[in-house]
C-alpha positions in Angstrom: 101.1 30.7 125.9 98.1 30.5 123.5 95.9 32.3 126.0 98.4 35.2 126.3 98.6 35.4 122.5 94.8 35.4 122.2 94.5 38.2 124.8 97.1 40.2 122.9 95.2 39.9 119.7 91.9 40.9 121.4 93.7 44.0 122.7 94.8 45.2 119.3 91.5 46.9 118.3 91.5 48.8 121.6 95.1 50.0 121.0 94.3 51.0 117.5 91.4 53.2 118.8 93.8 55.2 121.0 94.1 58.7 119.7 97.6 59.6 118.4 99.1 62.6 120.2 98.2 66.0 118.7 100.9 67.6 116.5 102.7 70.2 118.6 102.3 73.7 117.2 102.0 77.1 118.7 98.4 78.3 119.3 99.2 81.6 117.6 101.9 83.1 115.4 102.4 86.9 115.4 104.7 88.4 112.7 105.7 91.9 113.6 107.3 94.2 110.9 108.5 97.6 112.1 108.6 99.9 109.0 112.1 101.5 108.4 113.6 100.1 111.7 117.4 100.1 111.6 119.1 97.2 113.5 121.1 99.6 115.7 117.9 101.2 117.1 117.7 98.2 119.4 120.9 99.4 121.2 120.7 103.1 120.5 117.6 103.4 122.6 118.2 100.5 124.9 118.6 102.5 128.1 115.3 104.2 127.4 113.3 101.1 126.6 111.1 99.6 129.3 111.2 96.0 130.4 108.1 94.7 128.6 108.8 95.5 124.9 112.0 95.3 122.9 114.0 94.3 126.0 111.6 91.5 126.8 111.8 90.1 123.3 115.6 90.1 123.5 115.9 89.1 127.1 113.6 86.1 126.7 114.0 85.4 123.0 116.6 85.0 120.3 118.3 87.8 118.3 120.0 87.4 114.9 122.4 90.3 115.0 123.4 90.1 111.3 120.2 89.9 109.3 120.2 91.6 105.9 118.2 92.0 102.8 119.8 90.4 99.7 118.2 92.5 96.9 117.4 96.1 95.9 115.3 98.2 96.0 114.7 98.0 99.7 111.2 99.4 99.9 108.0 98.5 101.9 106.2 96.4 99.3 109.1 94.2 98.4 110.2 94.0 102.0 106.9 92.7 103.4 106.5 90.3 100.5 110.0 88.9 100.8 109.6 88.3 104.6 106.4 86.3 104.0 107.3 84.5 100.8 110.8 83.6 101.7 112.1 84.8 98.4 113.2 87.9 96.5 111.5 90.1 93.9 113.1 88.1 91.1 110.6 85.4 92.0 107.6 87.0 93.7 107.6 89.9 91.3 107.0 92.8 93.8 109.9 94.9 92.4 108.9 98.2 94.2 106.0 100.1 95.8 105.3 101.2 92.2 106.6 100.2 88.8 106.0 101.0 85.2 103.8 98.7 83.2 104.9 98.6 79.5 101.5 97.1 78.6 99.5 100.1 79.7 102.2 102.8 79.6 101.4 103.7 83.1 102.7 103.3 86.6 100.9 100.8 88.8 100.8 100.5 92.6 101.9 97.4 94.4 98.4 96.4 95.8 96.2 98.2 93.2 93.3 96.1 92.0 90.4 97.7 90.1 88.5 94.4 90.0 87.6 94.7 93.7 85.7 97.3 95.6 86.4 99.2 98.8 84.6 98.0 102.0 84.3 100.7 104.6 86.3 103.4 102.9 86.9 105.3 99.7 87.6 103.6 96.3 91.1 105.2 96.2 92.0 103.6 99.5 90.1 100.4 99.2 90.5 98.9 95.7 93.4 96.7 96.8 94.4 93.0 96.9 97.6 90.8 96.8 97.1 89.9 93.1 100.5 91.3 92.0 102.3 88.8 94.3 103.3 85.8 92.2 104.2 83.4 95.1 102.5 82.0 98.1 103.2 83.3 101.6 103.9 81.4 104.8 100.4 82.6 105.9 98.9 81.0 102.7 100.8 77.8 103.5 99.4 77.7 107.0 95.9 78.0 105.6 96.6 75.2 103.1 98.2 72.9 105.7 95.1 73.1 108.0 92.5 72.8 105.2 91.8 76.5 105.7 90.9 76.0 109.4 93.6 78.3 110.6 92.7 82.0 110.8 95.0 84.5 109.1 94.5 88.3 109.5 96.7 91.2 108.4 96.7 94.5 110.2 98.6 97.7 109.3 97.9 101.4 108.6 99.5 100.9 105.2 97.5 98.7 102.8 100.6 97.0 101.5 101.8 96.3 105.0 98.6 94.4 105.7 97.7 92.8 102.4 101.0 91.4 101.2 101.9 89.6 104.5 98.3 88.2 104.9 98.6 86.6 101.6 96.2 85.4 99.0 94.1 83.0 101.2 93.7 85.3 104.2 90.5 85.5 106.2 90.9 89.3 106.4 93.3 92.2 105.9 92.6 95.6 107.3 94.3 98.9 106.6 93.6 102.6 107.4 91.7 105.1 105.4 92.7 108.7 106.5 89.6 110.2 104.8 87.3 108.7 107.5 89.7 107.5 110.2 88.6 103.9 109.7 90.2 100.5 109.2 88.9 99.2 105.9 89.2 96.3 103.6 88.1 95.2 100.1 85.7 92.8 98.5 88.7 90.5 97.8 88.1 89.5 101.5 84.5 90.3 102.4 81.4 92.1 101.3 81.0 94.0 104.5 83.0 94.9 107.6 82.4 92.7 110.6 80.3 94.3 113.2 83.2 94.6 115.7 85.3 96.5 113.1 82.4 98.9 112.4 82.0 99.4 116.1 85.8 100.1 116.6 85.7 102.6 113.7 82.7 104.4 115.1 84.5 105.0 118.4 86.7 107.6 116.7 90.0 106.5 118.1 92.1 108.4 115.4 90.3 111.7 116.2 90.9 111.1 119.9 94.6 110.6 119.4 94.8 113.8 117.3 92.9 115.8 119.9 96.0 116.3 122.0 99.4 117.9 121.1 102.4 115.6 120.6 104.7 116.2 123.6 107.8 114.2 124.1 107.3 111.2 126.3 110.4 112.2 128.5 111.8 115.7 129.3 113.4 116.8 126.1 116.8 117.1 127.7 116.9 113.3 128.3 116.9 112.5 124.5 120.7 112.3 124.5 120.7 109.7 121.7 119.3 112.3 119.3 120.3 115.5 117.6 118.9 118.9 118.8 115.2 119.5 118.3 115.7 122.2 115.7 118.0 121.2 112.8 117.7 122.2 109.1 117.4 118.7 107.7 114.1 117.9 109.4 110.8 118.7 107.7 108.1 120.5 109.6 104.4 119.5 109.4 102.4 121.6 107.0 101.2 124.5 109.1 104.2 124.6 111.4 107.0 127.2 111.2 109.6 124.8 112.6 109.9 121.0 113.2 110.0 121.3 117.0 108.1 120.1 120.0 105.3 120.3 120.9 103.5 119.5 117.7 100.1 121.0 117.9 98.1 118.0 116.4 94.6 119.5 117.0 95.5 122.6 115.0 97.5 120.7 112.4 94.7 118.2 111.8 92.0 120.8 111.6 92.1 121.1 107.8 90.8 118.4 105.6 93.5 117.5 103.0 92.8 118.4 99.4 92.9 114.8 98.3 89.9 114.1 100.6 87.9 117.0 99.1 88.8 115.8 95.6 87.5 112.3 96.4 84.2 113.9 97.6 83.9 115.9 94.4 84.7 112.9 92.2 82.0 110.7 93.9 79.4 113.4 93.4 78.3 113.2 97.1 79.8 113.3 100.5 80.1 110.1 102.4 77.7 109.6 105.4 80.3 110.7 107.9 82.1 113.5 106.0 85.5 114.2 107.5 85.9 117.5 109.3 89.6 116.9 110.1 92.8 115.6 108.5 92.7 112.2 110.2 95.5 111.0 107.8 97.9 113.1 109.9 98.0 110.3 112.5 100.2 108.2 110.2 103.1 110.7 110.7 102.9 110.5 114.5 103.7 107.7 117.0 100.0 107.5 117.7 99.5 105.8 114.3 101.4 102.9 115.9 99.2 103.1 119.0 96.1 103.0 116.9 97.4 100.0 115.0 98.1 98.2 118.3 94.6 99.1 119.6 93.1 97.5 116.5 95.4 94.5 116.6 94.4 93.8 120.2 90.8 94.1 119.3 91.4 91.7 116.4 92.9 89.1 118.7 90.0 89.4 121.1 87.1 89.5 118.7 88.4 86.8 116.4 89.5 84.6 119.3 92.8 84.0 117.7 94.9 81.2 119.2 91.8 79.9 121.1 90.1 77.8 118.5 92.1 74.6 118.4 94.1 75.6 115.3 97.2 77.7 114.9 96.2 81.2 113.9 98.4 83.9 112.4 98.3 87.7 113.0 100.4 89.6 110.4 101.0 92.9 112.1 103.0 95.9 110.8 103.7 99.2 112.4 104.1 101.9 109.8 104.3 105.3 111.6 108.0 104.7 112.3 108.5 105.0 108.5 106.5 108.2 108.1 108.3 109.8 111.0 111.7 108.6 109.8 111.1 110.0 106.3 110.1 113.4 107.7 112.5 113.9 110.5 115.5 111.5 109.8 117.1 108.8 111.8 118.6 110.9 114.6 115.6 113.1 115.4 114.0 113.4 118.8 110.7 112.6 117.1 112.2 109.4 115.8 113.4 108.4 119.2 110.2 109.3 120.9 108.3 107.2 118.3 110.3 104.1 119.2 110.0 104.7 122.9 106.2 104.8 122.5 106.3 101.8 120.2 108.1 100.0 122.9 105.2 100.5 125.2 102.7 99.4 122.5 104.8 96.2 122.1 104.6 95.6 125.9 100.8 95.9 125.7 100.7 93.4 122.8 103.0 90.8 124.5 101.0 91.0 127.7 97.8 90.5 125.8 99.2 87.5 123.9 100.2 85.9 127.2 96.8 86.4 128.7 94.9 85.2 125.6 96.8 82.0 124.7 99.1 81.4 127.6 102.8 82.1 128.2 105.0 80.3 125.8 102.1 79.3 123.6 102.6 81.9 120.9 105.5 82.3 118.4 106.4 85.9 117.7 109.0 87.2 115.3 110.0 90.9 114.8 111.9 92.4 111.9 111.8 95.3 109.5 110.9 95.8 105.8 114.0 97.9 105.3 116.1 100.3 107.3 117.3 103.8 106.4 120.2 106.1 105.7 121.2 109.1 107.8 119.6 112.3 106.7 121.6 113.9 103.9 121.9 117.2 105.8 123.1 115.3 108.9 125.9 113.7 106.8 126.9 117.0 105.3 126.9 118.8 108.6 129.3 116.3 110.0 131.5 116.0 106.9 130.5 112.4 106.3 130.2 111.1 102.7 126.7 111.4 101.3 124.0 113.8 100.1 121.1 114.1 97.7 121.1 113.3 94.0 118.5 115.0 91.9 116.7 112.2 90.1 114.9 114.6 87.7 118.3 116.1 86.7 119.7 112.6 86.2 116.8 111.6 84.0 117.1 114.8 81.9 120.8 114.3 81.4 120.2 110.8 80.0 117.4 112.1 77.8 119.7 114.8 76.4 122.5 112.4 75.8 120.3 110.0 73.8 119.0 112.9 71.7 122.5 113.8 70.9 123.3 110.2 69.9 120.1 109.2 68.1 118.0 112.3 67.4 114.9 113.8 68.9 112.2 111.7 70.7 111.0 110.7 74.2 113.6 108.1 75.0 112.9 107.6 78.7 109.4 106.5 79.6 109.9 106.2 83.3 112.6 106.6 86.0 111.8 104.6 89.1 113.3 102.3 91.7 116.8 103.3 90.5 115.9 102.0 87.1 115.2 103.5 83.7 112.5 102.3 81.3 113.4 102.9 77.7 110.9 103.7 75.0 111.1 100.4 73.1 108.6 101.4 70.4 110.8 104.4 69.6 113.9 102.0 69.4 112.0 99.8 66.9 111.0 102.8 64.9 114.6 104.0 64.8 115.8 100.4 64.2 118.1 100.5 67.2 119.2 97.4 69.1 117.7 97.3 72.6 120.9 95.8 74.3 123.1 98.4 72.5 121.0 101.4 73.8 120.8 99.8 77.2 124.6 99.7 77.4 124.8 103.3 76.2 122.5 104.5 79.0 124.5 102.4 81.5 127.7 104.2 80.4 126.0 107.6 80.6 124.9 106.9 84.1 128.3 105.6 85.1 129.7 109.0 84.2 127.3 110.8 86.6 128.7 111.8 90.0 128.1 109.5 92.9 126.9 106.6 90.8 128.6 103.4 92.0 127.4 101.1 89.3 125.0 100.9 86.3 124.2 97.8 84.4 121.8 96.9 81.5 119.0 94.5 82.0 120.4 92.3 79.2 123.8 92.0 80.9 122.2 91.4 84.3 120.2 88.4 82.9 123.1 86.9 80.8 125.3 86.3 83.8 125.2 84.8 87.3 125.9 87.1 90.2 126.6 85.2 93.4 128.0 88.3 95.2 128.4 92.0 94.9 126.2 94.9 93.8 124.9 93.0 90.7 123.8 90.2 93.0 121.5 92.6 94.8 120.2 93.9 91.5 119.6 90.5 90.0 117.7 89.3 93.0 115.5 92.4 92.7 115.0 92.1 89.0 111.8 90.6 87.4 111.9 91.2 83.7 108.2 91.9 83.0 108.1 94.7 85.6 111.7 95.9 85.9 113.6 98.5 83.9 116.1 98.4 81.1 119.0 99.9 83.0 119.6 99.7 86.8 122.0 101.8 88.8 123.4 102.0 92.3 124.2 105.3 94.1 127.4 105.6 96.1 127.1 105.0 99.9 125.3 107.7 101.7 123.6 109.2 98.6 119.9 109.5 98.4 117.4 110.1 95.7 116.3 113.7 96.1 113.1 114.7 94.4 113.3 118.3 95.7 117.0 118.6 94.9 119.1 120.3 96.1 117.1 120.5 99.4 116.8 117.2 101.2 114.6 117.0 104.2 114.4 113.9 106.3 115.7 110.7 104.8 114.8 107.7 102.6 115.9 104.2 101.8 116.1 101.8 98.9 119.8 101.0 98.6 121.9 97.8 98.9 124.2 99.3 101.5 124.1 98.1 105.0 122.3 101.1 106.4 119.3 100.0 104.3 119.6 96.2 104.4 120.6 95.5 108.0 117.5 95.0 110.1 116.6 93.4 113.5 115.4 89.8 113.6 114.0 88.6 116.9 112.2 85.4 117.7 110.2 85.0 121.0 107.9 82.5 122.6 107.1 79.0 121.4 110.1 76.7 121.8 112.5 79.7 121.2 115.8 79.4 123.1 117.3 82.5 124.7 120.4 83.7 122.9 121.9 85.6 120.0 123.9 84.9 117.0 126.3 86.9 114.8 125.7 84.5 111.9 125.0 86.2 108.6 121.4 85.4 107.7 119.0 86.7 105.1 115.5 88.1 105.4 114.2 85.3 103.1 115.2 82.8 105.9 112.3 83.8 108.1 109.5 82.1 106.2 111.2 78.6 106.0 112.1 78.9 109.7 108.5 79.5 110.6 107.4 76.7 108.3 109.8 74.3 110.1 108.3 75.3 113.5 104.8 74.7 112.2 105.7 71.5 110.3 104.2 72.9 107.1 105.4 73.4 103.5 107.5 76.5 102.8 106.0 79.1 100.4 106.0 78.1 96.7 108.9 80.3 95.6 111.0 80.0 98.8 114.7 80.4 98.3 115.7 80.9 102.0 116.8 78.2 104.4 115.7 77.4 108.0 117.7 79.1 110.7 119.0 76.1 112.7 120.4 77.9 115.7 117.0 79.2 116.8 115.3 75.9 115.9 117.6 74.0 118.2 
């Protein structure tokens, strides 16, 4: 017995030296955001999709059929930030793509950062960073959890679609500069573009895509899910007589935009490769998505993502769907064609992921930063409720009403994100109570046609709003950046800056057509299935955190989605 005990004790050091099993994590996470994708597009175009893209994600993965945003305004900047922080603008502070800064008296852009310099592009396109985001992202938390050994890279044509998801601690974020047709970054991330990025840019992929006309992928008669090719509510490209196929991209891109020429004049010299074409046009074609996919695939290969012994994260967003949707609307052949082509790009991406890290070794999620309303002209043509509201007319009516009440003065400083910013210095000068004037403006707005609700910032903050329109507004409200009065337009009604003519469509509301988006999970330990359970966009980040066994983002208010985690 003593001999057996002695042998057991001698064996203890050997047992202690045995390596514990490695923590099970996917080799790679790929977050995909499709800009302006409505949930119903999954089924509207189902019969036209191939087997390797959307249908593969749904056929092999898990679909939450009732995923919605829980705040307003539903725009690109807040959307991407909420997906990756797991919380709403009330916490992360990204209240719009732009907002009025009372400190400076000017509007600021969501990723604007004049403390950094452009790398690979113009100052106007490149002075960007995530500094306005007040919370960590799931990508930040992955970097922290692995002592910064995981690699995180953001890729998107839009700067905000790359920078905000990649987070504060990212290795890199790349976005597109239409003045030179290149993917660029800023000194927030690096002092110089990696050699492989410079080589990709030098190949001239954007110019190559724009060297051919945009013909529909299928015979035009097969686009039975869309309205006719020539309808009055679609906007033509500049230089076109009508918004119809084929779109002559070589001719349309032959003129350098005025903004590029202005940048050249402002800099005092032309860049080394002065643009001879409008390469920014690619954003508004499906080939902007293809270019993004090309660059994402090169990123995976060159950075060896998912092959380095740590979980890596590619934050990938496709933005051309948004540009096309804004220009042509939700029922256009151009919109359908863009999604059919994106489906092929997704198939390329999924195949490449399988080859690089192995089948089932990557975790992929796909969602959207917001959806979109039907085009106002489409609604009117079919006698459906909706239309365009002239925001400048609305602002002027409030200004005139305040002049009648309190005398002359510039009472409204800004009108943005369905919010009004009052001139608080003027209120002090006139010895007017802020809350009183806020309520007056709210009442003025409530008397406007097609305004469903208006509420003062003071009232919004004094009460708890667990449901209803005010709940969406409260979740989207961050006092240092939000306005004094917030309003909601009636269902179907859009902000129309060129009122009364409304071309294409837009988004930003709390109604289902803007908040209801797809949510698909695929790959690593993801069961096949679907759920009609009501879930929120802020639930994505804590769900991914649970899969990765890491801390959720610092401001997270969402909860893990247990059905897909089972």
